PASE-73020 format. One record per atom (N, C-alpha, C): residue number from 1; atom name; x, y, z; residue in three letters. Coordinates in nm, 4 decimals, m for minus. Example, Ala and Ser with C-alpha at 12.3 -4.5 7.8 and 13.67 -1.06 7.14 Angstrom:
residues 2
R;1;N;1.3190;m0.5690;0.7800;ala
R;1;CA;1.2300;m0.4500;0.7800;ala
R;1;C;1.3200;m0.3300;0.7800;ala
R;2;N;1.2850;m0.2250;0.7080;ser
R;2;CA;1.3670;m0.1060;0.7140;ser
R;2;C;1.2900;0.0030;0.7870;ser
***
This chain:
residues 195
R;1;N;10.6104;18.9292;3.6639;met
R;1;CA;10.4989;18.9260;3.7547;met
R;1;C;10.3672;18.9479;3.6799;met
R;2;N;10.3638;19.0465;3.5899;val
R;2;CA;10.2430;19.0725;3.5117;val
R;2;C;10.2147;18.9546;3.4188;val
R;3;N;10.3212;18.8979;3.3605;arg
R;3;CA;10.3052;18.7831;3.2713;arg
R;3;C;10.2445;18.6648;3.3451;arg
R;4;N;10.2905;18.6408;3.4692;asn
R;4;CA;10.2343;18.5308;3.5480;asn
R;4;C;10.0883;18.5567;3.5825;asn
R;5;N;10.0558;18.6817;3.6131;leu
R;5;CA;9.9176;18.7165;3.6446;leu
R;5;C;9.8267;18.6940;3.5243;leu
R;6;N;9.8726;18.7367;3.4052;val
R;6;CA;9.7941;18.7168;3.2833;val
R;6;C;9.7748;18.5684;3.2560;val
R;7;N;9.8810;18.4901;3.2729;thr
R;7;CA;9.8710;18.3458;3.2518;thr
R;7;C;9.7719;18.2833;3.3484;thr
R;8;N;9.7788;18.3217;3.4756;lys
R;8;CA;9.6851;18.2680;3.5754;lys
R;8;C;9.5411;18.3071;3.5419;lys
R;9;N;9.5205;18.4319;3.4969;leu
R;9;CA;9.3861;18.4757;3.4590;leu
R;9;C;9.3343;18.3968;3.3386;leu
R;10;N;9.4208;18.3750;3.2403;glu
R;10;CA;9.3801;18.2960;3.1234;glu
R;10;C;9.3437;18.1536;3.1632;glu
R;11;N;9.4294;18.0922;3.2438;glu
R;11;CA;9.4026;17.9552;3.2874;glu
R;11;C;9.2764;17.9478;3.3721;glu
R;12;N;9.2566;18.0469;3.4577;gly
R;12;CA;9.1361;18.0500;3.5405;gly
R;12;C;9.0103;18.0652;3.4564;gly
R;13;N;9.0162;18.1540;3.3560;phe
R;13;CA;8.9008;18.1758;3.2693;phe
R;13;C;8.8679;18.0500;3.1902;phe
R;14;N;8.9703;17.9838;3.1365;leu
R;14;CA;8.9480;17.8595;3.0630;leu
R;14;C;8.8914;17.7513;3.1540;leu
R;15;N;8.9389;17.7461;3.2777;ser
R;15;CA;8.8869;17.6481;3.3736;ser
R;15;C;8.7406;17.6744;3.4054;ser
R;16;N;8.7047;17.8016;3.4247;val
R;16;CA;8.5651;17.8367;3.4533;val
R;16;C;8.4754;17.7982;3.3358;val
R;17;N;8.5223;17.8243;3.2146;leu
R;17;CA;8.4438;17.7870;3.0973;leu
R;17;C;8.4227;17.6362;3.0902;leu
R;18;N;8.5296;17.5598;3.1117;leu
R;18;CA;8.5199;17.4144;3.1028;leu
R;18;C;8.4312;17.3570;3.2124;leu
R;19;N;8.4475;17.4049;3.3338;val
R;19;CA;8.3663;17.3565;3.4449;val
R;19;C;8.2198;17.3957;3.4246;val
R;20;N;8.1943;17.5178;3.3812;ser
R;20;CA;8.0568;17.5628;3.3575;ser
R;20;C;7.9885;17.4774;3.2518;ser
R;21;N;8.0609;17.4511;3.1444;met
R;21;CA;8.0056;17.3700;3.0370;met
R;21;C;7.9749;17.2291;3.0864;met
R;22;N;8.0666;17.1704;3.1614;thr
R;22;CA;8.0482;17.0352;3.2128;thr
R;22;C;7.9307;17.0285;3.3099;thr
R;23;N;7.9228;17.1223;3.4029;leu
R;23;CA;7.8130;17.1221;3.5001;leu
R;23;C;7.6784;17.1456;3.4336;leu
R;24;N;7.6754;17.2312;3.3331;leu
R;24;CA;7.5497;17.2581;3.2633;leu
R;24;C;7.5004;17.1338;3.1888;leu
R;25;N;7.5899;17.0656;3.1218;val
R;25;CA;7.5515;16.9425;3.0523;val
R;25;C;7.5074;16.8368;3.1528;val
R;26;N;7.5790;16.8253;3.2640;phe
R;26;CA;7.5413;16.7284;3.3680;phe
R;26;C;7.4019;16.7595;3.4232;phe
R;27;N;7.3762;16.8870;3.4528;ala
R;27;CA;7.2448;16.9258;3.5054;ala
R;27;C;7.1346;16.8977;3.4036;ala
R;28;N;7.1615;16.9220;3.2775;glu
R;28;CA;7.0630;16.8956;3.1722;glu
R;28;C;7.0324;16.7462;3.1627;glu
R;29;N;7.1351;16.6631;3.1695;val
R;29;CA;7.1144;16.5174;3.1624;val
R;29;C;7.0347;16.4690;3.2830;val
R;30;N;7.0694;16.5159;3.4021;val
R;30;CA;6.9964;16.4761;3.5227;val
R;30;C;6.8511;16.5227;3.5141;val
R;31;N;6.8290;16.6460;3.4716;ala
R;31;CA;6.6925;16.6981;3.4613;ala
R;31;C;6.6118;16.6208;3.3575;ala
R;32;N;6.6736;16.5902;3.2463;arg
R;32;CA;6.6003;16.5227;3.1391;arg
R;32;C;6.5709;16.3770;3.1724;arg
R;33;N;6.6723;16.3028;3.2177;phe
R;33;CA;6.6520;16.1594;3.2399;phe
R;33;C;6.6078;16.1266;3.3821;phe
R;34;N;6.6375;16.2126;3.4763;gly
R;34;CA;6.5977;16.1868;3.6146;gly
R;34;C;6.4600;16.2398;3.6486;gly
R;35;N;6.4255;16.3554;3.5918;phe
R;35;CA;6.2995;16.4199;3.6281;phe
R;35;C;6.2080;16.4433;3.5076;phe
R;36;N;6.2484;16.3932;3.3903;asn
R;36;CA;6.1693;16.4045;3.2677;asn
R;36;C;6.1364;16.5510;3.2350;asn
R;37;N;6.2277;16.6387;3.2655;ala
R;37;CA;6.2142;16.7805;3.2331;ala
R;37;C;6.3521;16.8325;3.1938;ala
R;38;N;6.3560;16.9190;3.0950;gly
R;38;CA;6.4856;16.9701;3.0504;gly
R;38;C;6.5020;17.1175;3.0812;gly
R;39;N;6.6227;17.1638;3.0611;ile
R;39;CA;6.6520;17.3066;3.0735;ile
R;39;C;6.6525;17.3590;2.9302;ile
R;40;N;6.5513;17.4355;2.8936;his
R;40;CA;6.5317;17.4696;2.7521;his
R;40;C;6.6457;17.5516;2.6921;his
R;41;N;6.7209;17.6254;2.7696;trp
R;41;CA;6.8286;17.7089;2.7169;trp
R;41;C;6.9661;17.6439;2.7289;trp
R;42;N;6.9722;17.5226;2.7845;ala
R;42;CA;7.1019;17.4603;2.8141;ala
R;42;C;7.1848;17.4324;2.6891;ala
R;43;N;7.1213;17.3833;2.5832;gln
R;43;CA;7.1975;17.3485;2.4635;gln
R;43;C;7.2623;17.4721;2.4008;gln
R;44;N;7.1869;17.5791;2.3913;glu
R;44;CA;7.2410;17.7008;2.3307;glu
R;44;C;7.3559;17.7586;2.4138;glu
R;45;N;7.3388;17.7619;2.5451;val
R;45;CA;7.4441;17.8159;2.6319;val
R;45;C;7.5671;17.7248;2.6292;val
R;46;N;7.5456;17.5942;2.6237;thr
R;46;CA;7.6585;17.5008;2.6151;thr
R;46;C;7.7390;17.5249;2.4871;thr
R;47;N;7.6686;17.5440;2.3765;leu
R;47;CA;7.7389;17.5715;2.2499;leu
R;47;C;7.8164;17.7029;2.2564;leu
R;48;N;7.7580;17.8032;2.3195;leu
R;48;CA;7.8288;17.9313;2.3334;leu
R;48;C;7.9511;17.9179;2.4238;leu
R;49;N;7.9367;17.8425;2.5342;leu
R;49;CA;8.0517;17.8198;2.6232;leu
R;49;C;8.1617;17.7440;2.5498;leu
R;50;N;8.1220;17.6462;2.4667;ala
R;50;CA;8.2211;17.5708;2.3899;ala
R;50;C;8.2924;17.6619;2.2900;ala
R;51;N;8.2176;17.7524;2.2270;ala
R;51;CA;8.2793;17.8464;2.1325;ala
R;51;C;8.3792;17.9361;2.2041;ala
R;52;N;8.3419;17.9867;2.3206;trp
R;52;CA;8.4336;18.0704;2.3981;trp
R;52;C;8.5573;17.9895;2.4375;trp
R;53;N;8.5363;17.8645;2.4807;phe
R;53;CA;8.6477;17.7800;2.5240;phe
R;53;C;8.7452;17.7555;2.4087;phe
R;54;N;8.6917;17.7235;2.2913;val
R;54;CA;8.7778;17.6920;2.1766;val
R;54;C;8.8502;17.8165;2.1256;val
R;55;N;8.7773;17.9253;2.1052;leu
R;55;CA;8.8396;18.0441;2.0462;leu
R;55;C;8.9333;18.1153;2.1438;leu
R;56;N;8.8998;18.1158;2.2708;phe
R;56;CA;8.9898;18.1741;2.3700;phe
R;56;C;9.1084;18.0804;2.3928;phe
R;57;N;9.0797;17.9502;2.3940;gly
R;57;CA;9.1849;17.8519;2.4183;gly
R;57;C;9.2849;17.8400;2.3047;gly
R;58;N;9.2446;17.8744;2.1831;ala
R;58;CA;9.3375;17.8655;2.0695;ala
R;58;C;9.4562;17.9589;2.0889;ala
R;59;N;9.4296;18.0805;2.1359;ser
R;59;CA;9.5411;18.1738;2.1576;ser
R;59;C;9.6289;18.1281;2.2731;ser
R;60;N;9.5664;18.0710;2.3769;tyr
R;60;CA;9.6451;18.0181;2.4880;tyr
R;60;C;9.7313;17.9006;2.4399;tyr
R;61;N;9.6761;17.8200;2.3501;gly
R;61;CA;9.7521;17.7074;2.2945;gly
R;61;C;9.8740;17.7538;2.2166;gly
R;62;N;9.8620;17.8644;2.1436;val
R;62;CA;9.9774;17.9196;2.0718;val
R;62;C;10.0810;17.9684;2.1730;val
R;63;N;10.0329;18.0296;2.2805;lys
R;63;CA;10.1234;18.0847;2.3823;lys
R;63;C;10.2088;17.9758;2.4472;lys
R;64;N;10.1460;17.8627;2.4827;val
R;64;CA;10.2180;17.7579;2.5566;val
R;64;C;10.2682;17.6450;2.4669;val
R;65;N;10.2415;17.6534;2.3362;gly
R;65;CA;10.2897;17.5495;2.2449;gly
R;65;C;10.2122;17.4202;2.2566;gly
R;66;N;10.0824;17.4290;2.2785;ala
R;66;CA;10.0015;17.3084;2.2982;ala
R;66;C;9.9435;17.2533;2.1685;ala
R;67;N;9.9560;17.3266;2.0594;his
R;67;CA;9.9007;17.2782;1.9334;his
R;67;C;9.9895;17.1685;1.8762;his
R;68;N;9.9280;17.0764;1.8077;ile
R;68;CA;10.0011;16.9658;1.7464;ile
R;68;C;10.0382;17.0064;1.6041;ile
R;69;N;10.1610;16.9810;1.5667;gly
R;69;CA;10.2053;17.0140;1.4324;gly
R;69;C;10.3121;16.9167;1.3862;gly
R;70;N;10.3346;16.9150;1.2564;val
R;70;CA;10.4375;16.8288;1.1989;val
R;70;C;10.5499;16.9202;1.1515;val
R;71;N;10.6601;16.9170;1.2241;asp
R;71;CA;10.7708;17.0057;1.1900;asp
R;71;C;10.9044;16.9317;1.1827;asp
R;72;N;10.8990;16.8012;1.1592;val
R;72;CA;11.0221;16.7220;1.1533;val
R;72;C;11.1096;16.7704;1.0384;val
R;73;N;11.0501;16.7937;0.9224;phe
R;73;CA;11.1266;16.8372;0.8056;phe
R;73;C;11.1882;16.9749;0.8292;phe
R;74;N;11.1109;17.0652;0.8879;val
R;74;CA;11.1591;17.2017;0.9109;val
R;74;C;11.2722;17.2021;1.0131;val
R;75;N;11.2643;17.1163;1.1159;lys
R;75;CA;11.3696;17.1114;1.2182;lys
R;75;C;11.5028;17.0619;1.1621;lys
R;76;N;11.5011;16.9866;1.0522;met
R;76;CA;11.6249;16.9353;0.9932;met
R;76;C;11.6977;17.0410;0.9104;met
R;77;N;11.6327;17.1532;0.8834;met
R;77;CA;11.6936;17.2583;0.8019;met
R;77;C;11.7909;17.3424;0.8840;met
R;78;N;11.8776;17.4155;0.8160;pro
R;78;CA;11.9689;17.5057;0.8872;pro
R;78;C;11.8903;17.6122;0.9652;pro
R;79;N;11.9568;17.6687;1.0657;his
R;79;CA;11.8914;17.7618;1.1581;his
R;79;C;11.8223;17.8780;1.0861;his
R;80;N;11.8924;17.9431;0.9938;asn
R;80;CA;11.8348;18.0593;0.9244;asn
R;80;C;11.7156;18.0203;0.8368;asn
R;81;N;11.7236;17.9055;0.7712;thr
R;81;CA;11.6118;17.8578;0.6894;thr
R;81;C;11.4929;17.8242;0.7776;thr
R;82;N;11.5203;17.7618;0.8905;his
R;82;CA;11.4150;17.7277;0.9868;his
R;82;C;11.3445;17.8542;1.0346;his
R;83;N;11.4220;17.9556;1.0685;arg
R;83;CA;11.3643;18.0835;1.1126;arg
R;83;C;11.2803;18.1468;1.0021;arg
R;84;N;11.3317;18.1447;0.8792;phe
R;84;CA;11.2593;18.2045;0.7670;phe
R;84;C;11.1252;18.1342;0.7460;phe
R;85;N;11.1269;18.0024;0.7449;ile
R;85;CA;11.0022;17.9261;0.7244;ile
R;85;C;10.9048;17.9527;0.8391;ile
R;86;N;10.9553;17.9641;0.9605;thr
R;86;CA;10.8687;17.9954;1.0742;thr
R;86;C;10.8054;18.1325;1.0572;thr
R;87;N;10.8837;18.2311;1.0130;leu
R;87;CA;10.8293;18.3655;0.9918;leu
R;87;C;10.7258;18.3672;0.8791;leu
R;88;N;10.7483;18.2879;0.7744;val
R;88;CA;10.6487;18.2772;0.6674;val
R;88;C;10.5197;18.2160;0.7227;val
R;89;N;10.5344;18.1104;0.8042;ala
R;89;CA;10.4176;18.0459;0.8640;ala
R;89;C;10.3430;18.1426;0.9565;ala
R;90;N;10.4167;18.2199;1.0340;val
R;90;CA;10.3537;18.3188;1.1224;val
R;90;C;10.2802;18.4229;1.0385;val
R;91;N;10.3415;18.4663;0.9300;gly
R;91;CA;10.2761;18.5623;0.8405;gly
R;91;C;10.1469;18.5077;0.7819;gly
R;92;N;10.1499;18.3820;0.7386;leu
R;92;CA;10.0287;18.3190;0.6855;leu
R;92;C;9.9210;18.3070;0.7935;leu
R;93;N;9.9622;18.2744;0.9152;cys
R;93;CA;9.8664;18.2666;1.0263;cys
R;93;C;9.8055;18.4033;1.0552;cys
R;94;N;9.8859;18.5077;1.0466;leu
R;94;CA;9.8351;18.6438;1.0687;leu
R;94;C;9.7355;18.6838;0.9593;leu
R;95;N;9.7633;18.6467;0.8359;ile
R;95;CA;9.6695;18.6761;0.7265;ile
R;95;C;9.5379;18.6023;0.7493;ile
R;96;N;9.5476;18.4754;0.7847;tyr
R;96;CA;9.4288;18.3932;0.8131;tyr
R;96;C;9.3451;18.4561;0.9250;tyr
R;97;N;9.4115;18.4905;1.0351;cys
R;97;CA;9.3401;18.5513;1.1481;cys
R;97;C;9.2828;18.6870;1.1103;cys
R;98;N;9.3561;18.7641;1.0310;gly
R;98;CA;9.3072;18.8935;0.9872;gly
R;98;C;9.1810;18.8816;0.9026;gly
R;99;N;9.1770;18.7844;0.8126;leu
R;99;CA;9.0571;18.7623;0.7313;leu
R;99;C;8.9372;18.7254;0.8185;leu
R;100;N;8.9599;18.6354;0.9133;phe
R;100;CA;8.8511;18.5960;1.0020;phe
R;100;C;8.8090;18.7097;1.0945;phe
R;101;N;8.9044;18.7888;1.1378;leu
R;101;CA;8.8718;18.9044;1.2225;leu
R;101;C;8.7845;19.0031;1.1454;leu
R;102;N;8.8213;19.0307;1.0219;tyr
R;102;CA;8.7427;19.1211;0.9381;tyr
R;102;C;8.6002;19.0677;0.9183;tyr
R;103;N;8.5901;18.9390;0.8826;gly
R;103;CA;8.4587;18.8777;0.8634;gly
R;103;C;8.3766;18.8759;0.9916;gly
R;104;N;8.4422;18.8508;1.1027;ser
R;104;CA;8.3730;18.8491;1.2319;ser
R;104;C;8.3213;18.9871;1.2675;ser
R;105;N;8.4009;19.0893;1.2393;trp
R;105;CA;8.3601;19.2262;1.2701;trp
R;105;C;8.2351;19.2636;1.1884;trp
R;106;N;8.2352;19.2282;1.0610;ile
R;106;CA;8.1183;19.2567;0.9760;ile
R;106;C;7.9963;19.1806;1.0280;ile
R;107;N;8.0155;19.0529;1.0615;tyr
R;107;CA;7.9055;18.9701;1.1121;tyr
R;107;C;7.8468;19.0296;1.2401;tyr
R;108;N;7.9324;19.0650;1.3344;leu
R;108;CA;7.8844;19.1204;1.4612;leu
R;108;C;7.8183;19.2571;1.4416;leu
R;109;N;7.8723;19.3370;1.3510;ser
R;109;CA;7.8117;19.4674;1.3233;ser
R;109;C;7.6696;19.4515;1.2712;ser
R;110;N;7.6500;19.3541;1.1819;lys
R;110;CA;7.5160;19.3302;1.1282;lys
R;110;C;7.4228;19.2745;1.2346;lys
R;111;N;7.4746;19.1845;1.3199;met
R;111;CA;7.3918;19.1297;1.4279;met
R;111;C;7.3465;19.2401;1.5229;met
R;112;N;7.4365;19.3332;1.5513;lys
R;112;CA;7.4013;19.4435;1.6413;lys
R;112;C;7.3021;19.5383;1.5751;lys
R;113;N;7.3243;19.5659;1.4471;met
R;113;CA;7.2366;19.6571;1.3755;met
R;113;C;7.0946;19.5997;1.3624;met
R;114;N;7.0850;19.4711;1.3326;ile
R;114;CA;6.9544;19.4074;1.3152;ile
R;114;C;6.8862;19.3869;1.4500;ile
R;115;N;6.9638;19.3586;1.5521;gly
R;115;CA;6.9076;19.3401;1.6861;gly
R;115;C;6.8549;19.2002;1.7125;gly
R;116;N;6.9146;19.1005;1.6490;ile
R;116;CA;6.8711;18.9620;1.6692;ile
R;116;C;6.9118;18.9164;1.8087;ile
R;117;N;6.8205;18.8438;1.8740;glu
R;117;CA;6.8490;18.7879;2.0064;glu
R;117;C;6.8772;18.6383;1.9934;glu
R;118;N;6.9322;18.5806;2.1000;leu
R;118;CA;6.9514;18.4368;2.1049;leu
R;118;C;6.8153;18.3687;2.0977;leu
R;119;N;6.8141;18.2428;2.0554;glu
R;119;CA;6.6873;18.1721;2.0397;glu
R;119;C;6.6172;18.1472;2.1726;glu
R;120;N;6.6934;18.1119;2.2749;asp
R;120;CA;6.6330;18.0703;2.4014;asp
R;120;C;6.6457;18.1710;2.5139;asp
R;121;N;6.7261;18.2725;2.4953;leu
R;121;CA;6.7467;18.3719;2.6004;leu
R;121;C;6.7280;18.5130;2.5433;leu
R;122;N;6.6767;18.6053;2.6230;pro
R;122;CA;6.6576;18.7428;2.5736;pro
R;122;C;6.7862;18.8251;2.5816;pro
R;123;N;6.8871;18.7801;2.5103;val
R;123;CA;7.0176;18.8465;2.5081;val
R;123;C;7.0508;18.8769;2.3622;val
R;124;N;7.0939;18.9983;2.3320;pro
R;124;CA;7.1339;19.0272;2.1935;pro
R;124;C;7.2440;18.9302;2.1486;pro
R;125;N;7.2269;18.8751;2.0297;lys
R;125;CA;7.3169;18.7692;1.9815;lys
R;125;C;7.4608;18.8171;1.9668;lys
R;126;N;7.4819;18.9448;1.9393;trp
R;126;CA;7.6176;18.9926;1.9147;trp
R;126;C;7.7031;18.9882;2.0419;trp
R;127;N;7.6405;18.9931;2.1596;ile
R;127;CA;7.7191;18.9949;2.2839;ile
R;127;C;7.7922;18.8630;2.3064;ile
R;128;N;7.7222;18.7481;2.3101;pro
R;128;CA;7.7981;18.6238;2.3289;pro
R;128;C;7.8835;18.5865;2.2076;pro
R;129;N;7.8442;18.6339;2.0889;met
R;129;CA;7.9217;18.6021;1.9697;met
R;129;C;8.0449;18.6921;1.9550;met
R;130;N;8.0621;18.7856;2.0462;ser
R;130;CA;8.1784;18.8743;2.0408;ser
R;130;C;8.3096;18.7984;2.0586;ser
R;131;N;8.3020;18.6728;2.1013;ile
R;131;CA;8.4242;18.5929;2.1145;ile
R;131;C;8.4917;18.5755;1.9795;ile
R;132;N;8.4156;18.5878;1.8710;leu
R;132;CA;8.4776;18.5789;1.7388;leu
R;132;C;8.5844;18.6869;1.7234;leu
R;133;N;8.5493;18.8088;1.7565;val
R;133;CA;8.6458;18.9192;1.7457;val
R;133;C;8.7537;18.9056;1.8527;val
R;134;N;8.7126;18.8784;1.9772;ile
R;134;CA;8.8080;18.8662;2.0877;ile
R;134;C;8.9091;18.7553;2.0603;ile
R;135;N;8.8596;18.6393;2.0181;gly
R;135;CA;8.9474;18.5243;1.9937;gly
R;135;C;9.0497;18.5507;1.8853;gly
R;136;N;9.0064;18.6121;1.7748;phe
R;136;CA;9.1013;18.6362;1.6661;phe
R;136;C;9.1968;18.7511;1.6969;phe
R;137;N;9.1535;18.8485;1.7749;val
R;137;CA;9.2472;18.9529;1.8200;val
R;137;C;9.3549;18.8898;1.9083;val
R;138;N;9.3134;18.8027;2.0010;leu
R;138;CA;9.4113;18.7353;2.0870;leu
R;138;C;9.5067;18.6476;2.0065;leu
R;139;N;9.4537;18.5783;1.9040;leu
R;139;CA;9.5410;18.4972;1.8192;leu
R;139;C;9.6423;18.5846;1.7455;leu
R;140;N;9.5977;18.6981;1.6943;ile
R;140;CA;9.6900;18.7888;1.6252;ile
R;140;C;9.7994;18.8357;1.7204;ile
R;141;N;9.7608;18.8705;1.8433;val
R;141;CA;9.8596;18.9132;1.9426;val
R;141;C;9.9602;18.8017;1.9683;val
R;142;N;9.9122;18.6785;1.9854;arg
R;142;CA;10.0035;18.5652;2.0124;arg
R;142;C;10.0977;18.5396;1.8954;arg
R;143;N;10.0455;18.5475;1.7722;phe
R;143;CA;10.1328;18.5249;1.6569;phe
R;143;C;10.2332;18.6382;1.6405;phe
R;144;N;10.1928;18.7611;1.6707;leu
R;144;CA;10.2895;18.8721;1.6671;leu
R;144;C;10.3982;18.8520;1.7723;leu
R;145;N;10.3597;18.8064;1.8921;gln
R;145;CA;10.4587;18.7787;1.9966;gln
R;145;C;10.5547;18.6689;1.9520;gln
R;146;N;10.5004;18.5639;1.8915;leu
R;146;CA;10.5848;18.4545;1.8447;leu
R;146;C;10.6779;18.5021;1.7338;leu
R;147;N;10.6252;18.5802;1.6413;gly
R;147;CA;10.7090;18.6333;1.5338;gly
R;147;C;10.8220;18.7195;1.5884;gly
R;148;N;10.7921;18.8023;1.6885;trp
R;148;CA;10.8963;18.8859;1.7494;trp
R;148;C;11.0023;18.7999;1.8178;trp
R;149;N;10.9591;18.6937;1.8858;lys
R;149;CA;11.0561;18.6048;1.9506;lys
R;149;C;11.1468;18.5371;1.8483;lys
R;150;N;11.0917;18.5009;1.7333;val
R;150;CA;11.1728;18.4375;1.6288;val
R;150;C;11.2703;18.5397;1.5694;val
R;151;N;11.2232;18.6610;1.5456;val
R;151;CA;11.3096;18.7654;1.4888;val
R;151;C;11.4241;18.7989;1.5839;val
R;152;N;11.3949;18.8073;1.7136;thr
R;152;CA;11.4983;18.8416;1.8124;thr
R;152;C;11.5748;18.7194;1.8623;thr
R;153;N;11.5541;18.6054;1.7990;asp
R;153;CA;11.6256;18.4806;1.8304;asp
R;153;C;11.5969;18.4278;1.9716;asp
R;154;N;11.4804;18.4589;2.0249;gln
R;154;CA;11.4404;18.4034;2.1548;gln
R;154;C;11.3680;18.2707;2.1382;gln
R;155;N;11.3225;18.2414;2.0159;ala
R;155;CA;11.2536;18.1152;1.9864;ala
R;155;C;11.2927;18.0721;1.8459;ala
R;156;N;11.2883;17.9417;1.8227;glu
R;156;CA;11.3229;17.8901;1.6903;glu
R;156;C;11.2009;17.8643;1.6039;glu
R;157;N;11.0910;17.8277;1.6666;gly
R;157;CA;10.9723;17.7939;1.5885;gly
R;157;C;10.8482;17.8003;1.6745;gly
R;158;N;10.7485;17.7258;1.6323;phe
R;158;CA;10.6194;17.7274;1.7003;phe
R;158;C;10.6191;17.6501;1.8322;phe
R;159;N;10.7170;17.5667;1.8552;his
R;159;CA;10.7241;17.4823;1.9757;his
R;159;C;10.5972;17.4008;1.9911;his
R;160;N;10.5695;17.3215;1.8885;phe
R;160;CA;10.4526;17.2347;1.8924;phe
R;160;C;10.4694;17.1292;2.0000;phe
R;161;N;10.3570;17.0752;2.0427;ala
R;161;CA;10.3602;16.9635;2.1361;ala
R;161;C;10.4210;16.8437;2.0630;ala
R;162;N;10.5212;16.7829;2.1215;asp
R;162;CA;10.5884;16.6673;2.0608;asp
R;162;C;10.5392;16.5416;2.1305;asp
R;163;N;10.4361;16.4801;2.0731;glu
R;163;CA;10.3743;16.3649;2.1372;glu
R;163;C;10.4682;16.2449;2.1444;glu
R;164;N;10.5502;16.2264;2.0412;ala
R;164;CA;10.6417;16.1123;2.0416;ala
R;164;C;10.7431;16.1258;2.1550;ala
R;165;N;10.7992;16.2443;2.1708;glu
R;165;CA;10.8962;16.2673;2.2782;glu
R;165;C;10.8312;16.2511;2.4152;glu
R;166;N;10.7101;16.3048;2.4301;glu
R;166;CA;10.6387;16.2913;2.5571;glu
R;166;C;10.6081;16.1453;2.5874;glu
R;167;N;10.5717;16.0678;2.4850;ser
R;167;CA;10.5431;15.9258;2.5039;ser
R;167;C;10.6680;15.8498;2.5485;ser
R;168;N;10.7818;15.8848;2.4884;met
R;168;CA;10.9067;15.8180;2.5268;met
R;168;C;10.9442;15.8524;2.6706;met
R;169;N;10.9216;15.9769;2.7122;glu
R;169;CA;10.9502;16.0158;2.8504;glu
R;169;C;10.8586;15.9417;2.9477;glu
R;170;N;10.7327;15.9280;2.9123;leu
R;170;CA;10.6389;15.8535;2.9969;leu
R;170;C;10.6796;15.7071;3.0074;leu
R;171;N;10.7202;15.6482;2.8941;ala
R;171;CA;10.7633;15.5084;2.8950;ala
R;171;C;10.8868;15.4908;2.9830;ala
R;172;N;10.9790;15.5864;2.9758;lys
R;172;CA;11.1004;15.5799;3.0570;lys
R;172;C;11.0662;15.5913;3.2063;lys
R;173;N;10.9740;15.6821;3.2397;glu
R;173;CA;10.9318;15.6973;3.3795;glu
R;173;C;10.8640;15.5708;3.4313;glu
R;174;N;10.7794;15.5098;3.3474;leu
R;174;CA;10.7121;15.3861;3.3877;leu
R;174;C;10.8133;15.2732;3.4091;leu
R;175;N;10.9122;15.2679;3.3220;glu
R;175;CA;11.0151;15.1646;3.3345;glu
R;175;C;11.0960;15.1847;3.4627;glu
R;176;N;11.1318;15.3101;3.4933;glu
R;176;CA;11.2069;15.3381;3.6159;glu
R;176;C;11.1243;15.3065;3.7394;glu
R;177;N;10.9947;15.3370;3.7343;thr
R;177;CA;10.9059;15.3065;3.8463;thr
R;177;C;10.8957;15.1562;3.8673;thr
R;178;N;10.8824;15.0816;3.7577;ala
R;178;CA;10.8719;14.9363;3.7674;ala
R;178;C;11.0009;14.8761;3.8226;ala
R;179;N;11.1154;14.9273;3.7796;leu
R;179;CA;11.2435;14.8765;3.8288;leu
R;179;C;11.2628;14.9089;3.9768;leu
R;180;N;11.2169;15.0246;4.0184;ala
R;180;CA;11.2299;15.0624;4.1587;ala
R;180;C;11.1417;14.9752;4.2483;ala
R;181;N;11.0289;14.9303;4.1958;gln
R;181;CA;10.9373;14.8479;4.2748;gln
R;181;C;10.9787;14.7021;4.2779;gln
R;182;N;11.0524;14.6555;4.1762;asp
R;182;CA;11.0914;14.5145;4.1684;asp
R;182;C;11.2433;14.5047;4.1567;asp
R;183;N;11.3154;14.4975;4.2708;pro
R;183;CA;11.4625;14.4959;4.2658;pro
R;183;C;11.5189;14.3698;4.1998;pro
R;184;N;11.4470;14.2571;4.2053;asp
R;184;CA;11.4952;14.1348;4.1402;asp
R;184;C;11.5027;14.1527;3.9889;asp
R;185;N;11.4033;14.2206;3.9325;lys
R;185;CA;11.4014;14.2461;3.7888;lys
R;185;C;11.5177;14.3377;3.7509;lys
R;186;N;11.5515;14.4314;3.8394;asn
R;186;CA;11.6615;14.5233;3.8150;asn
R;186;C;11.7938;14.4467;3.8068;asn
R;187;N;11.8132;14.3471;3.8963;lys
R;187;CA;11.9356;14.2663;3.8933;lys
R;187;C;11.9428;14.1839;3.7659;lys
R;188;N;11.8278;14.1302;3.7208;ala
R;188;CA;11.8243;14.0488;3.5988;ala
R;188;C;11.8590;14.1343;3.4771;ala
R;189;N;11.8106;14.2565;3.4749;asn
R;189;CA;11.8421;14.3461;3.3610;asn
R;189;C;11.9898;14.3824;3.3589;asn
R;190;N;12.0520;14.3977;3.4778;lys
R;190;CA;12.1945;14.4308;3.4822;lys
R;190;C;12.2787;14.3139;3.4327;lys
R;191;N;12.2414;14.1914;3.4708;thr
R;191;CA;12.3189;14.0762;3.4267;thr
R;191;C;12.3027;14.0556;3.2760;thr
R;192;N;12.1860;14.0810;3.2200;glu
R;192;CA;12.1678;14.0707;3.0752;glu
R;192;C;12.2500;14.1769;3.0040;glu
R;193;N;12.2587;14.2957;3.0638;gly
R;193;CA;12.3370;14.4026;3.0032;gly
R;193;C;12.4859;14.3728;3.0074;gly
R;194;N;12.5323;14.2991;3.1091;asp
R;194;CA;12.6748;14.2644;3.1208;asp
R;194;C;12.7158;14.1619;3.0162;asp
R;195;N;12.6238;14.0759;2.9739;lys
R;195;CA;12.6558;13.9712;2.8742;lys
R;195;C;12.6776;14.0363;2.7424;lys
***
């Protein structure tokens, strides 16, 4: 129940970010080309919304297996080797995220200490840029969860999005839909299969 609530909150937050970004860009285009006036802070806020969307969405992508990866070679290996390589990859991802988290923390600390504001809005720059720390903490949590699932044999690997498999399923669904709509074609395919 808590897991479903967290997932719904993550999806809702990502949806709000995407919709906000889209509406802001739309309003800016209408204001600029329709009324020859722009929203002076729109570009900066759009970039910040995009940063939040990407960095927050990266951890969600790890959670649901939405990232694209090439793992054909690794899948052909024996189970224990596959698990070992996955754990090495998770470890490397954790090191990468840890380095960025450390750098982000130093960057935000300096921004807060100096007191720099955004260019177009009177907001301290470290507040909207805090997604750097938040995003990498969430990524570390997701990679730790994935590593634990691999260690406890609940998962075999990263579960990347398999575009080829999805494409074949879509093609099969389209073929079944076409056959259901045209019964004469279905009879012709059966007679060809009988020959």
